[in-house]
N, C-alpha and C positions, 0 to 999 in steps of 0.2 A: 416213644420208647423203641428201643432196638429189639428184634427178635434173636433169641440166643439159640443156635442149633448145635447140638452135640454130636460130633462125629462118632461112629461105633469104636474107633480106636480110642478117643478121648474116655468114653465110658469105660473101656476095658482099663485103661490107664488108672481110673479112679478105683475100679474093683480091685486091681492089683495093689494099689495102695493101702486100701482098707484091709486086705487079705494079709499083707504084711505086717501091718501095726496090731491087727486084732489080736494076733497070737501073743505079741510081746506087751503090748499095753493097750487094753480095750479103751480105757479113758482117753489116752492120747489119741487113738484112732478117731473117736468120736469128735473130740476137739478140733483135730486136723481137717476132718471131712467138713464140720461146720465153717471152719475159717475158709475153706476152698469155695463152699457154696455161697458164703456171703460175698466173697470176691466176685464170683461169677454173676452173681445177681446184681451187683453194682453195674456190670457191663450193660444191663438192660437200659438203665439211665444215663450211663456215661460211657458209650462204647468206644470212645477214643481215649480212655483213661490210661491204657497201658503205654509202654514205650516201645519203640521200634526194636525188633529183634536184630541184634548186632550181627550175628550169623548170616541172616538172610539178605539184610540190607535192601529190602523192598518195602516200600511205604505201606501197603495194606497189611503186612503181617505185624502183629503187635503181641505183647506179653505183658503179664502182670505177675509179680513175684509174691508168693505166699508161703511163709515157714519153710523156705529152702526148696520150694517146687516153683516151676516155671508154667504158667498156663499160657499157651500160646495159641493165638486166634487169628483169623482173618477178618478184618473189617471191611464191610462193603456198604456203600451208600448208594441207594437206587435211584433212578431218575425221579421217581415220585416223592422223593424226600425220605422214603423208608430206609432205616438202617439195619443191617444184620451183622450179627457176629457168629462165626463159625468156629467152634472149639475144635482145634486140631490135635493137640496133645497136651497132657500134664506130665512133666518130666522133672526129676529131682535135678537140682543145679548142677550136680556133679556128672550127669550123664551128657553124653555127646549127642546135642540136640540134633545136629545134621544126620548122624548115623541113625538115630531114632526115626527121624523123618523118612530117610531114604529107604528104609525097610518097608514103610507103609505104602510106597507107590506101586 
């Protein structure tokens, strides 16, 4: 099983998503968060589940799509056979991913 590490930025992305939808539709906010967490939990068992991120064109960067959101992560396989998933960003599919990532460096 892979270890899933949340970056502070990914945690903030999730908090922003929750805040946005809670005011508009608390039920949708709850359902969306559940879908996001279910997808992320699948990465523990299947860390290579996601597709390569088209904008990054580097193999260790992957993403999974959930309800119009892109969960972007870095997949790493350690020498000991341990796998890690570092969640980098949760972005709406309409957002410019490169721009969003560049603000975080």
